[in-house]
N, C-alpha and C positions, 0 to 999 in steps of 0.2 A: 504493500500499500504506500509506504514512504517513497519507494522508487517511482511508482506512478504519479505521486504528487509532484516529486522533483522534475520528472520529464514534463509533466503538464506545465509547471511554472517556467521551465526553461523554454518550451516551445512558445509560450505566450510572450516571451520576450523577443521573438522574431519580428514581431510587429514594430519594435523600437529600433531596429537596424536601419539607419539611414540607406536609401536605396542606391546612392552613388559611393558608399563606403567601401563595398567589397564586390569584386569580379572574381568568380571562382571558376576555374577551368580545369578539365580533366583530360589529360593526354595519356592516361594509363588506366588499365581496368583492375588494379590490384587494391583498389580503395577498401573493399570489404575485408582484405587481409589485415587491416589496421584495427578492425572493430569500430569503426567510425562511420556514420552516414552523412549525407549531405547537410542535414539539419544540425548535427552536432558540430560539424565543421564551421557552419555559419555562426552558430552560437559561440564557439570558441574564439573565432576572430572578433566577433562582437565584444566578448569579455576582454580580449587584448586591447581592442580599440578603446573601451571604456577606461580601462586600468591606465592605459598610456596616454589617455586624453587625445586620441587622434581620429575620432569619429567624424571630425569635420574635413578629414582628407579622404582620398580614395586610394585603394590598394588593389593591386591585381595579384592573385595567387594562382599558380598552374602546378597541378600535380603531375609529375613526369615519371618516365621509366629511366633505367640506365642508359638506353641508346640516346635519347634526347638529352639527358644530363651530361653525358660525355661530349656530344656535339656542341652544346652550349659552353661547357667548360673549355674546350679546345678553341672554339671560335672567339670567346671573349676574354678568357683567362690565360690562354696558351698553355693549359695543363691537360695532359693525357688522362683519359679515363673519366668514369662518372664520379660525381661528388654528391653529398647529401643534401645541401641546400645552396642556392645561389641568390644572391640579392643584388638588384639593379636599381639604384636610387632613382627617383624621379625629381620632379621640380615643381614648386608652387604647391597647389592643391593635390597634386598626384605624388603620394609617398613613394611609390615605386612598384617594381614587380618582383615577386618572390616565386622561385622555382624550387619545389620541394620533390626530391626523388623518394618515392614511396619504397621502391625495392631496396635502397640503401637504408632507409629507416628500418625495414624488417631485418636486413642483414645485421645492422649494427645493435639492434635490440637484443639479438642472440649473442653477439659478441660481448656486449657490456652487461649482459644479464639483466636487462631492463624491460619493463612492460612496453609494449609497442606503442600504445597511446601516449604514455609518458614521454618516450623517446621522440615521437612525432612532435609533441607540443614543445619539447625542449628545443628542437631544431627549428621549429617555427618562431618561437620567441626569440631565438638567436638570429635568425634572418631579419625579423621585423626590427629588432634593435639595431642591426647594421643599417637598415633603411633610415633609422632615425640619427644615424651618424655616430653610433657607439663603436668603439674599436675594442678588440680583445683586451681583456684585463679584469680586474677585480670588480669594478662596478658593473660591467656587462654580464660577468659570470654570476654575480649575485642576484642581478634582475632575472637572468635567464632561469635560474633555478627557482626563483621565487614564483615566477610566472608559470613555469611548467608544473610545479608542485601543485599550484591552484588549479590549473586546468586539468590536470590528470585526476585530481579529486573529484571534480565536477563531472567530467566526461569519462 
């Protein structure tokens, strides 16, 4: 019963998401492997937007596979092979574009012995923080862990 109530409350919040905040694209069919659906993804990004006070911006998120991740990594960062997350900052009201490699999330969750959802939200938070201008370091690591912990508890 408590789970149903929580899900009902979360779904009712979908109406509060600004229509231009999130563009969610799927370039892979392994989303179900994460145990997250489109509704949970939208709500998770809404939570991030609220927490980081960026709901007045727009954000594009693309869930990709290894092939597209490797192609983007080579083309834009001149690195070989797939990576887990790529962040491309935008300007003005467009925060930027985030490419999350779902296959890498699944592989790394086994490697690091972490829940898939938790690792997904950790990489998502990490990527969004890069879009906000954070560099690797204590502050970014602390915020990333805080956000991923909260998101994995809710979803």
